[in-house]
PATORDO-903280 format. One record per residue: residue number from 1; x, y, z of N, C-alpha, C in turn. Coordinates in steps of 0.02 Angstrom, whole numbers, plus 50000, padded with zeros to 5 digits. Atoms other than C-alpha are relative to their C-alpha. Layout:
<rec NUM,<X,Y,Z>,<X,Y,Z>,<X,Y,Z>>
...
% end
This chain:
<rec 1,<49979,49975,49974>,<57399,54809,52740>,<50045,49987,50021>>
<rec 2,<49947,50070,49959>,<57540,54726,52842>,<50073,50078,50026>>
<rec 3,<49917,49981,49965>,<57649,54813,52982>,<49994,49970,50037>>
<rec 4,<49936,50007,49977>,<57759,54763,53080>,<49994,49988,50041>>
<rec 5,<49970,49996,49919>,<57766,54715,53250>,<50042,49950,50016>>
<rec 6,<49914,50015,49952>,<57910,54692,53395>,<49975,49993,50066>>
<rec 7,<50004,49975,49927>,<57931,54645,53533>,<50098,49980,49992>>
<rec 8,<49930,49991,49980>,<58124,54641,53610>,<49998,49906,50040>>
<rec 9,<49980,50053,49984>,<58234,54471,53668>,<50076,50050,50010>>
<rec 10,<49944,50001,49955>,<58415,54472,53777>,<50045,49964,49921>>
<rec 11,<49973,50040,50043>,<58543,54431,53636>,<50086,49977,50045>>
<rec 12,<49970,50018,49920>,<58656,54439,53789>,<50036,50009,50081>>
<rec 13,<50000,49982,49939>,<58723,54421,53952>,<50044,50066,50002>>
<rec 14,<49929,49957,50008>,<58790,54586,54013>,<50016,50006,50080>>
<rec 15,<49972,50024,49982>,<58840,54535,54148>,<50068,49977,49987>>
<rec 16,<49894,50030,50006>,<58983,54409,54093>,<49994,50023,49935>>
<rec 17,<49934,49956,50026>,<59007,54558,53987>,<50048,50041,50062>>
<rec 18,<49926,49966,49959>,<59076,54648,54110>,<50047,49981,50025>>
<rec 19,<49955,50058,49982>,<59136,54493,54186>,<50068,50021,49962>>
<rec 20,<49944,49982,50036>,<59249,54488,54036>,<50018,50059,49980>>
<rec 21,<49961,49984,50000>,<59294,54620,54015>,<50044,50055,50060>>
<rec 22,<49934,50002,49948>,<59357,54656,54201>,<50054,49988,50005>>
<rec 23,<49974,50050,50009>,<59446,54481,54168>,<50084,50042,49943>>
<rec 24,<49978,49984,50053>,<59515,54561,54018>,<50036,50050,49981>>
<rec 25,<49967,49957,50001>,<59582,54731,54042>,<50046,50019,49976>>
<rec 26,<49919,49959,50017>,<59731,54826,53950>,<50005,49897,49938>>
<rec 27,<49977,50058,50030>,<59733,54637,53851>,<50004,50030,49929>>
<rec 28,<50062,49958,50060>,<59651,54727,53697>,<49982,50054,50000>>
<rec 29,<50050,49942,50005>,<59623,54868,53676>,<49920,50016,49950>>
<rec 30,<50053,50007,50042>,<59518,54825,53518>,<49936,49953,50031>>
<rec 31,<50050,50033,49995>,<59425,54717,53614>,<49962,50013,50055>>
<rec 32,<50010,49968,49933>,<59398,54821,53757>,<49955,50024,49992>>
<rec 33,<50032,49976,50030>,<59328,54939,53641>,<49942,49978,49990>>
<rec 34,<50061,50029,50019>,<59189,54803,53598>,<49950,49989,50030>>
<rec 35,<50028,50014,49950>,<59149,54755,53764>,<49953,50099,50014>>
<rec 36,<50045,49971,49976>,<59111,54928,53797>,<49945,50026,49991>>
<rec 37,<50053,49993,50056>,<59017,54974,53650>,<49937,49958,49992>>
<rec 38,<50025,50035,49973>,<58921,54807,53703>,<49956,50020,50078>>
<rec 39,<50031,49970,49914>,<58866,54887,53885>,<49975,50073,49979>>
<rec 40,<50013,49973,50012>,<58837,55024,53787>,<49928,49996,49990>>
<rec 41,<50043,50047,50042>,<58723,54947,53668>,<49912,49990,50026>>
<rec 42,<50069,50033,49953>,<58617,54870,53815>,<49996,49912,49937>>
<rec 43,<49976,50096,50035>,<58585,54661,53757>,<49925,49999,49987>>
<rec 44,<50110,50040,50064>,<58349,54672,53682>,<50030,50070,49954>>
<rec 45,<50024,49982,50068>,<58368,54676,53522>,<49935,49981,49977>>
<rec 46,<50081,50005,50037>,<58218,54681,53410>,<49952,49948,49988>>
<rec 47,<50022,50059,50060>,<58113,54530,53336>,<49897,50014,49979>>
<rec 48,<50054,49983,50018>,<57991,54563,53223>,<49949,49965,49950>>
<rec 49,<50023,50036,50026>,<57871,54486,53138>,<49943,50047,49978>>
<rec 50,<50052,49958,50070>,<57720,54547,52979>,<49971,50005,50048>>
<rec 51,<50094,50024,49962>,<57552,54573,53052>,<49968,49952,49970>>
<rec 52,<50027,50055,50027>,<57498,54471,52913>,<50043,50007,49946>>
<rec 53,<49973,50013,50070>,<57542,54394,52766>,<49986,49985,49939>>
<rec 54,<49985,49963,50036>,<57515,54492,52664>,<50081,50082,49976>>
<rec 55,<49938,49932,50025>,<57666,54590,52666>,<50059,49939,49999>>
<rec 56,<49960,50076,50049>,<57726,54404,52590>,<49999,50004,49919>>
<rec 57,<50020,50012,50081>,<57643,54470,52415>,<50008,50040,49977>>
<rec 58,<49975,49974,50044>,<57714,54578,52343>,<50059,49960,49976>>
<rec 59,<49947,50001,49999>,<57882,54491,52346>,<49963,49929,49929>>
<rec 60,<50030,50045,50057>,<57736,54341,52250>,<49991,50058,49902>>
<rec 61,<50004,49928,50076>,<57743,54496,52105>,<50078,49994,49958>>
<rec 62,<49907,49930,49996>,<57945,54531,52115>,<50013,49927,49968>>
<rec 63,<49954,50072,50005>,<57974,54367,52110>,<49963,49914,49972>>
<rec 64,<50053,50068,50034>,<57857,54216,52017>,<50001,49945,50009>>
<rec 65,<49971,50051,49980>,<57971,54092,52021>,<50020,49963,50046>>
<rec 66,<49986,50037,49906>,<58001,54081,52207>,<49910,49986,50020>>
<rec 67,<50073,50016,49951>,<57816,54000,52239>,<49983,49981,50052>>
<rec 68,<50013,50063,49965>,<57833,53865,52319>,<50014,50000,50071>>
<rec 69,<49983,49975,49924>,<57953,53948,52451>,<49951,50038,50030>>
<rec 70,<50045,49927,49960>,<57839,54099,52477>,<49937,49974,50038>>
<rec 71,<50062,50027,49986>,<57683,53962,52483>,<50031,49958,50057>>
<rec 72,<49984,50019,49931>,<57778,53879,52641>,<49986,50052,50072>>
<rec 73,<49985,49940,49970>,<57825,54028,52698>,<49956,50050,50012>>
<rec 74,<50094,49994,49998>,<57637,54091,52700>,<50005,49971,50064>>
<rec 75,<49988,50030,49962>,<57620,53979,52810>,<50028,49961,50064>>
<rec 76,<49928,49968,49939>,<57771,53992,52924>,<49956,50030,50035>>
<rec 77,<50017,49962,49991>,<57695,54144,52939>,<49946,50007,50056>>
<rec 78,<50071,50040,49948>,<57512,54086,52977>,<50003,49989,50059>>
<rec 79,<50023,50036,49950>,<57567,53984,53108>,<50032,50081,50056>>
<rec 80,<49973,49926,49939>,<57665,54138,53203>,<49946,50041,50021>>
<rec 81,<50042,49979,49981>,<57510,54205,53205>,<49922,49998,50039>>
<rec 82,<50026,50017,49948>,<57411,54100,53289>,<49994,49959,50054>>
<rec 83,<49973,49980,49941>,<57529,54093,53416>,<50014,50042,50016>>
<rec 84,<49980,49916,49984>,<57636,54218,53509>,<50082,49983,50020>>
<rec 85,<49930,50006,49976>,<57816,54138,53495>,<50022,50024,49925>>
<rec 86,<49989,49960,50050>,<57845,54241,53300>,<50027,49943,49930>>
<rec 87,<49974,50029,50065>,<57921,54173,53146>,<50038,49928,50021>>
<rec 88,<49985,50005,49998>,<57981,54033,53170>,<50040,49944,49938>>
<rec 89,<49971,50030,50052>,<58074,53954,53011>,<50063,49955,49987>>
<rec 90,<49948,50038,50030>,<58204,53813,52951>,<50036,50038,49965>>
<rec 91,<49947,49949,50046>,<58356,53882,52884>,<49992,49972,49936>>
<rec 92,<50038,50034,50076>,<58286,53886,52701>,<50116,49992,49943>>
<rec 93,<49940,50041,50041>,<58448,53826,52551>,<49950,50027,49933>>
<rec 94,<50004,49977,50064>,<58395,53910,52364>,<50056,49998,49968>>
<rec 95,<49965,50052,50063>,<58443,53800,52227>,<50003,50016,49958>>
<rec 96,<50024,49970,50052>,<58463,53863,52064>,<50062,50031,49969>>
<rec 97,<49973,49962,50032>,<58542,53908,51902>,<50042,50083,50021>>
<rec 98,<49999,49952,49985>,<58650,54064,51925>,<49957,50069,49938>>
<rec 99,<50014,49960,50007>,<58551,54222,51901>,<49939,50028,50011>>
<rec 100,<50103,50019,50013>,<58368,54142,51915>,<49955,50055,50066>>
<rec 101,<50020,49935,49980>,<58354,54300,52065>,<50009,49938,50088>>
<rec 102,<49962,50047,49924>,<58447,54169,52231>,<49966,50090,50047>>
<rec 103,<50006,49944,49950>,<58486,54348,52316>,<49960,50038,49993>>
<rec 104,<50026,49955,50022>,<58406,54475,52239>,<49907,49986,50075>>
<rec 105,<50022,50046,49951>,<58260,54358,52343>,<50000,50016,50059>>
<rec 106,<49999,50000,49956>,<58317,54353,52500>,<49989,50084,50022>>
<rec 107,<50042,49906,49989>,<58379,54532,52498>,<49941,50035,50021>>
<rec 108,<50051,49979,50021>,<58193,54565,52478>,<49940,49956,50041>>
<rec 109,<50053,50054,49945>,<58111,54430,52610>,<50020,50041,50037>>
<rec 110,<49977,49965,49927>,<58222,54537,52741>,<49961,50060,49984>>
<rec 111,<50024,49918,50012>,<58130,54724,52673>,<49950,49947,50038>>
<rec 112,<50065,49976,49975>,<57976,54633,52686>,<49973,49947,50076>>
<rec 113,<49990,49951,49906>,<58003,54568,52868>,<50022,50056,50044>>
<rec 114,<49987,49964,49986>,<58058,54706,52897>,<50063,49971,50056>>
<rec 115,<49922,50010,49983>,<58241,54671,52963>,<50058,50006,49949>>
<rec 116,<49916,50002,50006>,<58418,54666,52953>,<50016,49972,49938>>
<rec 117,<49959,50073,50034>,<58516,54596,52800>,<50065,49982,50004>>
<rec 118,<49943,50054,50032>,<58670,54504,52800>,<50025,49989,49951>>
<rec 119,<49962,50008,50067>,<58749,54462,52644>,<50096,49971,50012>>
<rec 120,<49923,50025,50021>,<58924,54358,52669>,<50022,49952,49936>>
<rec 121,<49967,50046,50076>,<58997,54287,52489>,<50038,49949,50041>>
<rec 122,<49926,50066,49957>,<59066,54111,52558>,<50049,49996,49904>>
<rec 123,<49968,50022,50029>,<59149,54102,52393>,<50078,50021,50005>>
<rec 124,<49932,49990,50017>,<59280,54194,52426>,<50022,49979,50086>>
<rec 125,<50001,50001,49913>,<59282,54135,52645>,<50007,49913,49969>>
<rec 126,<49993,50081,49999>,<59399,54002,52648>,<50027,49977,50108>>
<rec 127,<49998,49991,49927>,<59416,54029,52855>,<49930,50009,50034>>
<rec 128,<50052,49992,49939>,<59294,53984,52970>,<49975,50071,50054>>
<rec 129,<49998,49921,49952>,<59337,54143,53067>,<49944,50066,49986>>
<rec 130,<50029,49964,50007>,<59252,54247,52966>,<49934,49994,50003>>
<rec 131,<50056,49977,49971>,<59079,54205,53037>,<50011,49982,50083>>
<rec 132,<49986,49976,49926>,<59145,54145,53209>,<50042,50045,50037>>
<rec 133,<49989,49971,49978>,<59253,54255,53227>,<50096,49984,50011>>
<rec 134,<49942,50002,49985>,<59458,54274,53281>,<50026,49981,50070>>
<rec 135,<50044,49971,49947>,<59511,54250,53431>,<50047,50055,50030>>
<rec 136,<49929,49944,49998>,<59622,54401,53512>,<50033,50007,50024>>
<rec 137,<49897,49984,49968>,<59771,54360,53582>,<50014,49994,49882>>
<rec 138,<49945,49987,50084>,<59786,54350,53347>,<50007,50067,49995>>
<rec 139,<49988,49907,50028>,<59867,54506,53284>,<49951,49996,49955>>
<rec 140,<50033,50001,50052>,<59740,54577,53174>,<49951,49981,50027>>
<rec 141,<50095,50062,49978>,<59586,54470,53265>,<49941,50056,50010>>
<rec 142,<50089,49984,50010>,<59386,54519,53227>,<49969,49966,50010>>
<rec 143,<50049,50032,49978>,<59254,54477,53269>,<49961,49964,49932>>
<rec 144,<50005,50049,50043>,<59151,54352,53172>,<49936,50043,49956>>
<rec 145,<50047,49956,50040>,<59009,54424,53042>,<49940,49975,50043>>
<rec 146,<50068,50030,49969>,<58848,54327,53154>,<50012,50045,50044>>
<rec 147,<49986,49962,49927>,<58923,54408,53320>,<49965,50076,49958>>
<rec 148,<49968,49939,49999>,<58953,54560,53254>,<49929,50033,49960>>
<rec 149,<50090,49953,50058>,<58771,54612,53142>,<49945,49982,50089>>
<rec 150,<50059,50008,49958>,<58688,54539,53324>,<50017,50066,50027>>
<rec 151,<49993,50021,49926>,<58793,54629,53440>,<49971,50089,49965>>
<rec 152,<50004,49927,50020>,<58795,54814,53320>,<49940,50005,49994>>
<rec 153,<50066,50031,50029>,<58609,54778,53224>,<49942,50027,50086>>
<rec 154,<50079,49952,49976>,<58445,54854,53294>,<49976,49901,50007>>
<rec 155,<50089,50050,50020>,<58348,54664,53263>,<50095,49935,50033>>
<rec 156,<49961,50058,50007>,<58405,54477,53343>,<49979,49961,49961>>
<rec 157,<50006,50039,50080>,<58334,54414,53196>,<50009,50005,49930>>
<rec 158,<49964,49972,50063>,<58424,54485,53049>,<49984,49962,49960>>
<rec 159,<49978,50023,50074>,<58425,54400,52888>,<50077,49975,49994>>
<rec 160,<49930,49975,50041>,<58574,54340,52845>,<50048,49961,49938>>
<rec 161,<49988,50013,50069>,<58616,54272,52675>,<50089,49958,49992>>
<rec 162,<49939,50014,50020>,<58764,54158,52642>,<50006,49960,49934>>
<rec 163,<49987,49992,50033>,<58802,54160,52492>,<50063,49976,49939>>
<rec 164,<49970,50055,50026>,<58849,54029,52364>,<50049,49927,50058>>
<rec 165,<49971,50022,49943>,<58887,53925,52495>,<50036,49925,49956>>
<rec 166,<49983,50054,50048>,<58943,53773,52379>,<50100,50004,50017>>
<rec 167,<49913,49963,50010>,<59084,53876,52350>,<50056,49992,50063>>
<rec 168,<49926,50009,49944>,<59190,53866,52511>,<50038,49965,50021>>
<rec 169,<49956,50046,49956>,<59342,53819,52563>,<50016,49996,50037>>
<rec 170,<49975,49986,49902>,<59431,53775,52706>,<50058,49954,49982>>
<rec 171,<49989,50065,49972>,<59538,53640,52775>,<49989,49972,50045>>
<rec 172,<50033,50014,49952>,<59505,53529,52922>,<50019,50038,50063>>
<rec 173,<50010,49932,49918>,<59572,53661,53026>,<49976,50077,49984>>
<rec 174,<50059,49930,50005>,<59469,53806,52972>,<49963,49989,49951>>
<rec 175,<50063,50047,50062>,<59309,53704,52882>,<49967,50059,50017>>
<rec 176,<50009,49936,49994>,<59248,53892,52830>,<49885,49960,50029>>
<rec 177,<50083,50012,49989>,<59054,53782,52872>,<49989,49969,50084>>
<rec 178,<49984,50022,49970>,<59108,53707,53024>,<49956,50025,50077>>
<rec 179,<50058,49987,49931>,<59017,53825,53138>,<49895,50014,49975>>
<rec 180,<50090,49976,50038>,<58835,53812,53026>,<49990,49954,50059>>
<rec 181,<50051,50078,49963>,<58817,53633,53119>,<49964,50012,50063>>
<rec 182,<50046,49983,49977>,<58771,53744,53262>,<49953,50078,49990>>
<rec 183,<50097,49942,50025>,<58692,53890,53212>,<49946,49999,49948>>
<rec 184,<50086,50016,50018>,<58575,53814,53112>,<49970,49936,50046>>
<rec 185,<50025,50018,49946>,<58522,53741,53265>,<49954,50058,50024>>
<rec 186,<50027,49939,49956>,<58371,53824,53352>,<50038,49995,50099>>
<rec 187,<49989,49992,49942>,<58435,53739,53537>,<50089,50017,49991>>
<rec 188,<49915,49978,49971>,<58648,53760,53535>,<50000,50040,49968>>
<rec 189,<49987,49957,50006>,<58626,53905,53426>,<49971,50065,50063>>
<rec 190,<49995,49977,49922>,<58565,54010,53579>,<50027,49995,50048>>
<rec 191,<49928,49967,49968>,<58742,54001,53665>,<50059,49986,49937>>
<rec 192,<49932,49987,50064>,<58843,54043,53492>,<50034,50015,50060>>
<rec 193,<49936,49981,49989>,<59030,54064,53560>,<50029,50032,49967>>
<rec 194,<49967,50005,50044>,<59102,54186,53446>,<50051,50001,50054>>
<rec 195,<49922,49982,50012>,<59311,54170,53461>,<49999,50052,50029>>
<rec 196,<49974,49917,49979>,<59339,54370,53482>,<50006,50003,50082>>
<rec 197,<50035,49962,49922>,<59213,54438,53634>,<50002,49918,50044>>
<rec 198,<50031,50056,49978>,<59205,54236,53688>,<49939,50024,50081>>
<rec 199,<50075,49993,49973>,<59046,54273,53743>,<49955,49941,49976>>
<rec 200,<50055,50016,50023>,<58875,54183,53727>,<49947,50040,49961>>
<rec 201,<50033,49952,50066>,<58793,54259,53588>,<49904,49951,50001>>
<rec 202,<50033,50030,50009>,<58593,54196,53580>,<49968,50034,49895>>
<rec 203,<49984,49977,50100>,<58591,54183,53369>,<49959,49955,49973>>
<rec 204,<50069,50027,50030>,<58424,54092,53379>,<49942,50019,49954>>
<rec 205,<50042,49982,50026>,<58320,54180,53314>,<50018,50052,49932>>
<rec 206,<49968,49981,50020>,<58420,54232,53167>,<49941,49971,49906>>
<rec 207,<50054,50020,50112>,<58312,54196,52959>,<50082,49961,49973>>
<rec 208,<49942,49982,50066>,<58472,54109,52862>,<49954,49966,49963>>
<rec 209,<50011,49989,50037>,<58445,54088,52702>,<50082,49984,49957>>
<rec 210,<49944,50019,50063>,<58597,54004,52597>,<49989,49974,49931>>
<rec 211,<50000,50008,50064>,<58598,54008,52431>,<50047,49937,49964>>
<rec 212,<49941,50071,50050>,<58690,53858,52294>,<49981,49972,49929>>
<rec 213,<49986,50019,50071>,<58717,53836,52107>,<49992,49925,50022>>
<rec 214,<50032,50059,49976>,<58669,53643,52159>,<50052,49970,50106>>
<rec 215,<50003,50056,49943>,<58712,53519,52320>,<50070,49999,49986>>
<rec 216,<49932,50039,50017>,<58881,53452,52266>,<50030,50065,50064>>
<rec 217,<49944,49959,49952>,<59024,53504,52403>,<49941,50040,50061>>
<rec 218,<50022,50026,49910>,<58882,53529,52540>,<49981,49956,50064>>
<rec 219,<49982,50070,49940>,<58911,53395,52690>,<49905,49978,49996>>
<rec 220,<50093,50008,50006>,<58704,53312,52684>,<50022,49976,50094>>
<rec 221,<50023,49989,49945>,<58732,53353,52888>,<49982,50061,50022>>
<rec 222,<50011,49953,50047>,<58711,53523,52831>,<49944,49970,49967>>
<rec 223,<50047,50010,50059>,<58578,53460,52699>,<49974,50010,50036>>
<rec 224,<50071,50006,49965>,<58459,53391,52854>,<50002,50065,50045>>
<rec 225,<50049,49949,49935>,<58457,53546,52943>,<49978,50055,49944>>
<rec 226,<50049,49970,50013>,<58392,53633,52812>,<49919,50022,49972>>
<rec 227,<50057,50007,50062>,<58221,53682,52688>,<50015,49996,49942>>
<rec 228,<49971,49968,50102>,<58297,53666,52507>,<49959,49997,49975>>
<rec 229,<50028,50003,50078>,<58239,53703,52372>,<50022,50012,49933>>
<rec 230,<49971,50041,50067>,<58243,53681,52167>,<49975,50093,50002>>
<rec 231,<50026,49916,49991>,<58207,53895,52136>,<50000,49984,49889>>
<rec 232,<49987,49983,50081>,<58165,53855,51924>,<50040,50065,49978>>
<rec 233,<50027,49935,50052>,<58187,53984,51800>,<49950,50037,49984>>
<rec 234,<50077,49981,50006>,<58031,54107,51764>,<50017,50012,49920>>
<rec 235,<50057,50046,50078>,<57916,54042,51629>,<50005,50103,49942>>
<rec 236,<50016,49942,50061>,<57909,54175,51470>,<49954,50051,50060>>
<rec 237,<50044,49977,50016>,<57752,54221,51547>,<50029,50069,50047>>
<rec 238,<49989,49948,49979>,<57839,54289,51702>,<50070,50064,49984>>
<rec 239,<49952,49950,50035>,<58003,54365,51629>,<49963,50059,49984>>
<rec 240,<50073,49951,50044>,<57870,54441,51536>,<50002,50076,50067>>
<rec 241,<50061,49969,49982>,<57782,54508,51692>,<50084,50064,50049>>
<rec 242,<49929,49978,49983>,<57983,54549,51788>,<50027,50040,49969>>
<rec 243,<49971,49937,50001>,<58019,54654,51666>,<49977,50061,50009>>
<rec 244,<50089,49981,49993>,<57850,54738,51653>,<50037,50067,50049>>
<rec 245,<50026,49983,49969>,<57892,54782,51804>,<50073,50070,50023>>
<rec 246,<49933,49961,49952>,<58096,54845,51837>,<49983,50072,49970>>
<rec 247,<49978,49949,50074>,<58055,54947,51663>,<49963,50071,50062>>
<rec 248,<50056,49941,49969>,<57911,55047,51751>,<50032,50035,50065>>
<rec 249,<49917,49996,49930>,<58044,55077,51912>,<50045,50046,49952>>
<rec 250,<49921,49970,50032>,<58188,55128,51796>,<49965,50064,49984>>
<rec 251,<50050,49938,50034>,<58041,55255,51729>,<50016,50065,50072>>
<rec 252,<50019,49948,49922>,<57977,55318,51907>,<50111,50032,50020>>
<rec 253,<49952,49991,49962>,<58170,55313,51962>,<50034,50047,49976>>
<rec 254,<49988,49951,50030>,<58242,55426,51834>,<49959,50031,49965>>
<rec 255,<50062,49978,50019>,<58111,55505,51815>,<49973,50021,49905>>
<rec 256,<49971,50030,50076>,<58091,55463,51633>,<49929,50046,49967>>
<rec 257,<50056,50000,50033>,<57895,55559,51621>,<49970,49975,49938>>
<rec 258,<50034,50027,50097>,<57848,55559,51439>,<50045,49920,49967>>
<rec 259,<49998,50086,50022>,<57921,55382,51411>,<49932,49979,49997>>
<rec 260,<50025,50042,49958>,<57789,55262,51384>,<50025,49938,50013>>
<rec 261,<49957,50071,49931>,<57772,55145,51522>,<49982,49947,49984>>
<rec 262,<50010,50053,50040>,<57749,54989,51418>,<50003,49980,49962>>
<rec 263,<49966,50027,50035>,<57842,54879,51346>,<49952,49957,49944>>
<rec 264,<50058,50023,50049>,<57778,54804,51149>,<50023,49909,50017>>
<rec 265,<50011,50084,50003>,<57749,54587,51138>,<50087,50026,49953>>
<rec 266,<49921,50003,50035>,<57926,54621,51018>,<50031,50001,50028>>
<rec 267,<49926,49972,49935>,<58029,54709,51174>,<49988,49929,50048>>
<rec 268,<50010,50019,49940>,<57952,54598,51294>,<50053,49927,49963>>
<rec 269,<49996,50038,50009>,<57980,54458,51177>,<50092,49935,50027>>
<rec 270,<49926,50012,50009>,<58173,54469,51134>,<50015,49994,50062>>
<rec 271,<49917,50001,49894>,<58219,54499,51365>,<49959,49937,50012>>
<rec 272,<50017,50051,49959>,<58129,54324,51368>,<50061,49974,49992>>
<rec 273,<49923,50047,49979>,<58310,54251,51411>,<50022,50035,50050>>
<rec 274,<49965,49974,49954>,<58352,54372,51501>,<49992,50015,50081>>
<rec 275,<49986,50041,49894>,<58403,54305,51709>,<49983,50018,49995>>
<rec 276,<49999,49954,49921>,<58315,54415,51840>,<50070,50033,49998>>
<rec 277,<49927,49937,49982>,<58495,54477,51871>,<50049,50060,49952>>
<rec 278,<49974,49957,50080>,<58533,54545,51686>,<49934,50073,50018>>
<rec 279,<50048,49952,50027>,<58375,54622,51682>,<49999,50064,49995>>
<rec 280,<50010,49925,49993>,<58379,54795,51774>,<50061,50034,49935>>
<rec 281,<49949,49988,50063>,<58551,54822,51646>,<50006,49995,49958>>
<rec 282,<50016,49987,50089>,<58485,54778,51489>,<49920,50038,49993>>
<rec 283,<50064,49947,49981>,<58315,54907,51537>,<50039,50050,49985>>
<rec 284,<49974,49919,50015>,<58443,55022,51559>,<50021,49998,49962>>
<rec 285,<50005,49996,50056>,<58527,55010,51417>,<49953,50027,49953>>
<rec 286,<50028,49961,50052>,<58412,55034,51321>,<49960,50061,50003>>
<rec 287,<50017,49928,49995>,<58325,55155,51392>,<50058,50051,49975>>
<rec 288,<49995,49959,50014>,<58466,55249,51353>,<50026,49990,49925>>
<rec 289,<49977,49975,50073>,<58502,55209,51153>,<49912,50015,49998>>
<rec 290,<50049,49976,50051>,<58312,55244,51159>,<50014,50070,50012>>
<rec 291,<49998,49929,50031>,<58348,55428,51221>,<50055,50009,49940>>
<rec 292,<49927,49943,50026>,<58498,55434,51122>,<49953,50021,49906>>
<rec 293,<50038,50025,50056>,<58398,55374,50958>,<49916,50066,49984>>
<rec 294,<50052,49961,49997>,<58264,55518,51013>,<49898,49994,49995>>
<rec 295,<50084,50019,50017>,<58106,55418,51028>,<49965,49984,50096>>
<rec 296,<50058,49980,49938>,<57995,55421,51196>,<49983,49902,50024>>
<rec 297,<49995,50068,49975>,<57987,55227,51194>,<50036,49933,49976>>
<rec 298,<49945,50025,50001>,<58097,55078,51221>,<49973,49932,49929>>
<rec 299,<50035,50071,50069>,<58070,54924,51041>,<50049,49954,50023>>
<rec 300,<49986,50052,50011>,<58129,54772,51028>,<50087,50017,49968>>
<rec 301,<49934,50015,50038>,<58319,54826,50917>,<50036,50072,50085>>
<rec 302,<49975,49949,49924>,<58353,54937,51095>,<50048,49953,50036>>
<rec 303,<49993,50049,49958>,<58344,54779,51180>,<50097,49940,49967>>
<rec 304,<49921,50044,49979>,<58571,54712,51195>,<49975,49955,50017>>
<rec 305,<50004,50047,49978>,<58570,54560,51222>,<50074,49975,50040>>
<rec 306,<49902,49997,49977>,<58759,54520,51344>,<50035,49949,49917>>
<rec 307,<49970,50032,50042>,<58890,54470,51241>,<50022,49959,50024>>
<rec 308,<50002,50063,49959>,<58945,54292,51260>,<50060,50000,50023>>
<rec 309,<49976,50008,49958>,<59066,54236,51377>,<50056,50023,49951>>
<rec 310,<49905,50015,50038>,<59281,54305,51350>,<49958,50071,49970>>
<rec 311,<50030,49955,50031>,<59165,54454,51268>,<49962,50062,50038>>
<rec 312,<49999,49928,49964>,<59149,54641,51314>,<49975,50047,49972>>
<rec 313,<50016,49986,49991>,<59045,54770,51285>,<50001,50067,50013>>
<rec 314,<50020,49965,49967>,<59014,54956,51315>,<49925,50031,49989>>
<rec 315,<50087,49967,50016>,<58817,55021,51356>,<49983,50054,50056>>
<rec 316,<50039,49908,49952>,<58732,55181,51437>,<50005,49981,50075>>
% end
């Protein structure tokens, strides 16, 4: 059993916030409201550390193809327990084909670490201000997602996922990756300045997880700031275990108490080529087909594999 240990850490200087509010009063109602919210909420946020490496054990079963990543994370967590500095992990870059479960793993990791998760889809990101914020003098200016999470959230160490980072696009004037040179370094991230609020934020406790299909398009200086892992597709045996766990979870979720809780060998064999991303929907569809046929178990014939690209079908 693992419980979560928490201490607090300030993410900003309230004196600086108060000064900024007084200097710019009335310039931007949105900015004034943001400063006032910061003052009301205070500067301290929780920094969480699981009390044992056992907190990561469920991920070993749920995401078995992430064994190398989990092995290193277990070591880092052990180091945190040996000292008193919290979990200190390099930003992670998870490489792998679409569907191997990279984003799902990141979300489950946040849950295991008992912290918040912020997902930023980089394939739709065309300007750095989505991360850093835009100047309050601009029309429609907004706070960037990093400062927003730290200011509005409860934790100084949220897990921030930059999904499909290799697909970010921009120009020399608005490079969406530019802010990461500061944010992925522990020393410089302590004084991250968001353009909207123009106040230093301590982003040094953020747990960064980046996902990509390949390193193409990711600058070498950024790669050097990360621990890079090639995540393989699950083996047939691992896929069978994933399918069985998801299936039983669906039975509990749908309260299908009379259904056989075990998938047969023929059914598991047919699921061997289904990616972790598609497994839940495939099994949910199969349950629908089984119910429609008046059965209390899923058979191989109930597994309808995804149509080829460009074709669509309607399932349950």
